[in-house]
C-alpha positions in Angstrom: 44.5 47.4 42.7 47.4 45.0 42.1 47.0 41.8 40.0 47.5 39.7 43.2 44.6 41.5 45.0 42.3 41.1 42.0 43.2 37.4 41.7 42.4 37.0 45.4 39.0 38.7 45.1 38.1 36.5 42.1 39.2 33.3 43.9 37.1 34.3 46.9 34.1 34.5 44.7 34.4 31.0 43.5 31.4 29.0 44.8 32.4 26.9 47.7 29.7 24.2 48.5 29.5 22.2 51.6 31.0 18.9 50.5 30.9 17.2 53.9 28.3 14.7 52.9 29.5 14.2 49.3 31.0 10.9 48.1 34.7 11.1 47.9 35.0 11.1 44.1 32.4 13.9 43.9 34.3 16.1 46.4 37.6 15.4 44.6 36.1 16.5 41.2 34.5 19.7 42.5 37.7 20.6 44.4 39.7 20.1 41.2 37.3 22.3 39.2 37.5 25.0 41.8 41.3 24.9 41.6 41.1 25.1 37.8 38.9 28.3 38.1 41.3 29.7 40.6 44.2 29.3 38.2 42.1 30.4 35.1 39.7 33.1 36.5 39.0 34.6 33.0 38.2 31.2 31.4 34.6 30.6 30.5 35.6 26.9 30.0 36.8 26.7 33.6 33.8 28.4 35.1 31.5 26.2 32.9 33.2 23.0 33.9 32.8 24.0 37.6 29.1 24.9 37.0 28.4 21.6 35.3 30.1 19.6 38.0 28.2 21.5 40.7 24.9 21.2 38.8 25.1 17.4 38.1 25.9 16.7 41.7 23.0 18.7 43.1 24.6 21.9 44.2 22.2 24.1 42.2 22.6 27.5 43.9 26.4 27.3 43.5 26.0 26.0 39.9 23.8 28.9 38.9 26.4 31.4 40.2 29.1 29.7 38.2 26.9 29.5 35.1 26.5 33.3 35.3 30.2 33.8 35.3 30.6 31.5 32.3 27.9 33.3 30.4 29.5 36.7 31.1 32.8 35.5 29.8 31.4 33.7 26.7 27.9 34.9 25.9 27.9 33.0 22.6 28.0 29.6 24.2 24.3 28.7 24.5 25.0 26.0 27.1 25.6 28.7 29.8 22.0 29.8 29.3 20.5 26.4 28.5 21.8 24.4 31.5 20.8 27.0 34.2 17.4 27.3 32.4 16.9 23.5 33.0 17.8 24.0 36.6 15.3 26.8 37.1 12.6 24.9 35.2 13.0 21.9 37.5 12.7 24.3 40.4 9.5 25.7 39.0 11.0 29.1 38.6 9.3 31.4 36.0 12.8 32.8 35.2 13.4 29.6 33.2 11.3 31.0 30.3 13.7 34.0 29.7 16.8 31.9 30.0 15.5 29.4 27.5 14.6 32.3 25.2 18.3 33.5 25.5 19.5 30.0 24.6 17.1 29.9 21.6 18.5 33.1 20.2 21.9 31.3 20.0 20.6 27.9 18.9 17.1 28.5 17.4 16.9 25.0 15.7 17.8 22.8 18.6 14.7 20.7 19.1 15.2 19.5 22.7 15.6 23.1 23.8 12.4 24.0 22.0 10.6 21.3 23.8 11.9 22.4 27.2 10.9 26.0 26.3 7.4 24.8 25.5 7.3 22.9 28.8 8.3 26.1 30.7 5.7 28.2 28.9 3.1 25.6 29.7 4.1 25.5 33.4 3.7 29.3 33.4 0.2 29.1 31.9 1.1 30.5 28.4 -0.5 27.8 26.2 -0.1 29.9 23.0 3.6 30.4 23.5 4.0 26.7 24.4 2.2 25.7 21.2 4.6 27.8 19.1 7.7 26.3 20.8 6.4 22.7 20.3 5.5 23.4 16.7 9.0 24.8 16.2 10.4 21.6 17.7 8.3 19.5 15.3 9.6 21.6 12.4 13.2 21.1 13.5 12.8 17.3 14.2 9.5 15.8 13.0 10.3 12.5 14.7 10.7 13.9 18.2 8.0 12.3 20.2 8.1 14.8 23.1 7.3 17.6 20.7 4.2 15.9 19.5 3.3 15.0 23.1 3.5 18.7 24.0 1.2 19.6 21.1 -1.2 16.8 22.1 -1.3 18.3 25.7 -2.2 21.7 24.3 -4.9 20.3 22.2 -6.4 18.4 25.1 -6.4 21.6 27.2 -8.3 23.4 24.4 -10.7 20.6 23.8 -9.4 19.8 20.2 -9.6 16.1 20.6 -9.0 15.2 17.0 -5.8 17.3 16.7 -4.6 16.0 20.1 -5.2 12.3 19.1 -3.2 12.9 15.9 -0.2 14.3 17.7 -0.4 11.6 20.5 -0.4 8.9 17.8 2.6 10.4 16.2 4.3 10.5 19.6 3.8 6.8 20.2 4.7 6.0 16.6 8.0 7.8 17.1 8.6 6.4 20.6 6.5 3.3 21.3 7.7 3.1 24.9 6.6 6.7 25.7 4.2 5.8 28.5 2.9 9.3 29.1 1.9 9.6 25.4 0.0 6.3 25.7 -1.7 7.7 28.8 -2.6 10.9 27.1 -3.9 9.1 24.0 -6.1 7.0 26.4 -7.6 10.1 27.9 -8.3 11.6 24.5 -10.0 8.3 23.5 -12.0 8.4 26.7 -13.2 12.0 26.2 -14.2 11.0 22.6 -16.3 8.1 24.0 -13.9 5.5 22.5 -13.8 3.4 25.6 -12.2 0.2 24.1 -9.4 2.2 22.5 -8.9 4.0 25.8 -8.6 0.8 27.7 -6.0 -0.6 25.3 -3.9 2.5 25.7 -4.2 2.4 29.5 -3.0 -1.2 29.5 0.0 -0.2 27.3 0.7 2.7 29.7 0.8 0.4 32.7 3.4 -1.7 31.1 5.8 1.1 30.4 8.1 3.4 32.6 6.4 6.3 34.3 8.8 8.8 32.7 10.4 8.9 29.2 13.6 11.0 29.1 13.8 13.6 26.4 16.6 12.7 23.9 19.0 15.6 24.4 22.6 15.1 23.3 23.7 18.5 24.8 22.1 17.7 28.2 23.6 14.2 28.0 27.0 15.8 28.0 26.2 17.4 31.3 25.0 14.1 32.7 28.3 12.5 31.6 30.1 14.7 34.1 28.4 12.9 37.0 30.8 10.8 39.1 28.5 10.0 42.0 27.1 6.5 42.5 23.7 7.9 41.4 25.1 8.8 38.0 27.1 5.7 37.6 23.9 3.7 38.3 21.8 5.9 36.1 24.1 5.5 33.1 24.5 1.8 33.8 20.7 1.4 33.9 20.4 3.2 30.6 23.0 0.9 29.0 21.2 -2.1 30.5 17.9 -1.0 29.1 19.5 -0.6 25.7 21.1 -4.0 25.8 24.6 -2.6 26.0 25.8 -5.0 28.7 29.5 -4.3 28.5 29.1 -0.6 29.2 26.4 -1.3 31.8 28.9 -3.6 33.7 31.6 -0.9 33.5 29.3 1.8 34.9 27.6 -0.4 37.5 30.9 -1.7 38.8 31.9 1.9 39.5 28.5 2.5 41.2 28.7 -0.4 43.5 32.3 0.4 44.4 31.3 3.9 45.4 28.2 2.8 47.4 27.5 -1.0 47.7 23.7 -0.7 47.8 21.6 -3.9 47.1 19.8 -2.4 44.1 23.1 -1.7 42.4 24.3 -5.2 43.0 21.1 -6.4 41.4 21.5 -4.1 38.4 25.1 -5.4 38.0 23.9 -8.9 38.2 21.4 -8.3 35.4 24.1 -6.8 33.2 26.3 -9.8 33.9 23.4 -12.1 32.9 23.1 -10.2 29.7 26.7 -11.2 29.0 26.1 -14.8 29.9 28.3 -14.5 33.0 25.7 -16.3 35.2 27.9 -17.5 38.0 29.2 -13.9 38.6 25.7 -12.6 38.3 24.5 -15.0 41.0 27.2 -13.7 43.3 25.9 -10.2 42.8 22.4 -11.1 43.6 23.5 -12.9 46.7 25.4 -9.8 47.7 22.1 -7.9 47.3 20.4 -10.4 49.5 23.0 -10.1 52.2 22.3 -6.4 52.4 18.5 -6.8 52.0 17.6 -10.3 53.2 14.6 -12.2 51.7 13.9 -9.5 49.1 11.5 -11.1 46.6 12.9 -9.2 43.5 16.5 -10.2 44.3 15.4 -13.8 44.8 13.8 -13.8 41.3 16.9 -12.4 39.8 19.1 -14.8 41.7 16.9 -17.6 40.3 17.4 -16.6 36.7 21.2 -16.4 37.2 21.3 -19.8 38.9 19.2 -21.3 36.0 21.6 -19.8 33.5 24.5 -21.3 35.4 22.9 -24.7 35.2 21.9 -24.9 38.8 18.2 -25.7 38.3 17.3 -27.0 41.7 18.7 -23.9 43.4 16.9 -21.7 40.9 13.6 -23.5 41.7 14.3 -22.9 45.4 14.9 -19.2 44.9 11.7 -18.8 42.9 9.7 -20.7 45.5 11.1 -18.6 48.3 10.2 -15.4 46.4 6.6 -16.6 46.2 6.5 -17.4 49.9 7.5 -13.8 50.6 5.2 -12.3 48.0 2.5 -14.7 46.8 1.5 -14.1 43.2 4.7 -12.3 42.2 4.3 -12.8 38.4 7.9 -13.4 37.3 8.4 -15.8 40.2 5.3 -17.7 39.2 6.3 -17.9 35.6 9.8 -19.1 36.4 8.8 -21.6 39.0 6.3 -23.3 36.9 8.6 -23.4 33.8 11.6 -24.7 35.8 9.5 -27.4 37.5 8.3 -28.5 34.1 11.9 -28.6 32.8 12.9 -30.7 35.8 10.2 -33.2 34.9 8.0 -32.2 37.8 5.0 -31.4 35.6 2.2 -31.8 38.2 4.0 -29.4 40.5 4.5 -27.0 37.5 0.8 -27.1 36.7 0.0 -26.3 40.3 2.5 -23.4 40.3 0.8 -21.9 37.2 -2.6 -22.4 38.7 -1.6 -20.5 41.8 -0.1 -17.7 39.6 -3.4 -17.5 37.7 -5.3 -17.0 41.0 -3.3 -13.7 41.4 -3.1 -12.7 37.7 -6.1 -14.4 36.0 -5.7 -12.4 32.7 -2.0 -13.0 32.2 -1.6 -14.9 28.9 1.8 -16.3 29.7 0.6 -18.2 32.8 -2.4 -19.5 30.9 -0.5 -20.6 27.9 2.2 -22.4 29.9 -0.4 -24.2 31.9 -2.4 -25.1 28.8 0.8 -26.5 27.2 1.4 -28.8 30.1 -2.2 -29.9 30.3 -2.2 -30.7 26.6 1.2 -32.3 26.1 2.4 -33.9 29.3 3.3 -37.6 28.9 1.8 -38.3 32.3 -1.9 -39.3 32.0 -2.7 -37.9 35.5 -1.5 -34.4 34.5 -3.3 -33.9 31.2 -6.7 -32.3 31.0 -7.8 -31.5 27.4 -10.9 -29.6 28.3 -9.1 -27.2 30.6 -6.3 -26.9 28.2 -8.7 -25.8 25.4 -10.4 -23.3 27.8 -7.1 -21.7 28.7 -5.7 -21.7 25.2 -8.8 -20.2 23.7 -8.7 -17.5 26.3 -5.1 -16.7 25.3 -6.1 -16.5 21.6 -9.0 -14.1 22.5 -6.5 -11.8 24.3 -3.7 -12.0 21.7 -5.7 -12.4 18.5 -5.1 -14.6 15.5 -1.7 -13.4 14.5 0.5 -14.9 17.2 1.7 -18.3 15.9 3.0 -19.6 19.2 -0.4 -19.0 20.8 -2.1 -20.9 18.0 0.4 -23.7 18.4 -0.6 -24.1 22.0 -4.3 -24.1 21.1 -3.8 -26.7 18.4 -2.1 -29.0 20.9 -5.0 -28.5 23.3 -7.6 -29.3 20.6 -5.7 -32.5 19.8 -5.6 -33.6 23.4 -9.4 -33.0 23.6 -9.8 -35.2 20.5 -10.8 -32.3 18.2 -8.3 -33.2 15.5 -9.9 -31.3 12.6 -9.7 -28.1 14.6 -6.2 -29.0 15.7 -5.0 -29.4 12.1 -6.7 -26.2 10.9 -5.3 -24.2 13.8 -1.8 -25.6 13.5 -1.8 -24.8 9.8 -2.6 -21.2 10.5 0.2 -21.2 13.1 2.7 -22.6 10.6 1.7 -20.0 8.0 2.6 -17.3 10.5 5.7 -18.9 11.9 9.2 -19.4 10.5 12.4 -21.3 11.2 12.5 -23.8 14.0 9.0 -23.1 15.2 7.5 -23.6 11.7 9.3 -27.0 11.4 8.1 -28.1 14.9 4.5 -27.2 14.1 4.8 -29.1 10.8 5.7 -32.2 12.8 2.8 -31.8 15.1 0.4 -31.4 12.1 1.5 -34.8 10.9 0.5 -36.2 14.3 -2.9 -34.4 14.4 -3.7 -35.6 10.8 -3.2 -39.2 11.9 -5.4 -38.7 15.0 -2.6 -38.5 17.5 -2.0 -35.8 20.1 1.4 -34.3 20.7 3.4 -35.5 23.8 6.3 -33.6 25.3 9.6 -35.5 25.3 11.2 -36.8 28.4 13.4 -33.6 28.6 10.6 -31.1 28.5 10.9 -27.7 26.8 8.4 -24.9 27.1 6.6 -23.7 23.9 9.1 -21.7 21.8 7.6 -18.4 22.6 7.6 -18.9 26.4 10.7 -17.1 27.5 12.0 -19.0 30.6 13.8 -16.1 32.3 11.9 -13.0 33.5 14.9 -11.2 35.1 12.9 -8.1 35.9 10.3 -8.7 38.6 8.4 -5.7 37.4 8.1 -7.1 33.9 4.7 -6.6 32.3 5.7 -7.7 28.8 3.4 -9.8 26.6 4.3 -13.4 25.6 
């Protein structure tokens, strides 16, 4: 067999996916990787690059074939076992267990691999092997929340509630935003008859994302190969969530250029807001609304951008329109009331907060903002000390005695109700807990309460210091 014929046979074996529906940049990258393999058929690097590009863009069968070639050419590179094992695990294939085992023989101390192996064992019904894998992951990286979460799952399955709760607590300590771990801890508390603790953990779970990605630098290198709008947006969202707005803008601009979907325009608008580029952000949210008219979430985000750009009346209109479309939408209620108060329209602001409380009666932000207006408005017709006290005491009950801003609101309410001794004592507790500008502001209010005067908001009203005016994410469930 001549070298030319051998080359032709190898080239013919190169995976050739159907790229008809692929985005242009995806098709171009895969085509370039195929050409690289054709010119370097004995290169594990070439086959691996093709496999990774096929994998990350959803061509799993072709990716698995290319991974096999890469592994045959370089059996010491654990990626060529690890990446296909992840593919098979996501497909629910029992073959993933053996491929993860092959990868472990090459990299026995890589904690994310150990967690994934444990997950595969658990999916296959082998709890003992899963426990060993998770324990090995903890030994390799004691702070890896997913490893403790895995051990907590095993303990729950075997009825060892105490061990399970211990690992679940370590998981949430290592990763406080690990929603699944909070949910598992809630279930462990429930089975132990600790209903109040279970309720607290369920509430935390509801405020967090449904899925917490496993920190995995090796797999992140695979994700970095993605050039589709999906991957540009996914990386952009990760940067956005981390507060890295410059990188978020870079990735999201590429995403929206590839596929100008409304949700990507909105994400890019949020990243621009993070950089203080509010006018540009507003244009992005308007672009989202052109593609998806009267979408409440886009209207909320538009409102925050317009407010940042100093266009308060337009921001108010956007929030009001969002509430027309979805009555009770919490960020819109918070923003509308706060912006109306800042515009000097306190009676309308109070009405907006009351309407919000009809839909979210337990939200402390709405209650605190309404209590502040009822206690501090300069207009006699707006103030209501008794209602302000009722609302502010409810906020304190929900948040406890360690939130100085909530105590500041309660002190103002006591003063408006003529309960000056309680106002002074509450404000002093608030000042002890506060610092900086808030502590100085509370000190000034203490002087008023001591002399038997209630605090009145200035002509250019500001919300209480802890009441963040913008709620850019309409799904936000954060506390005060």
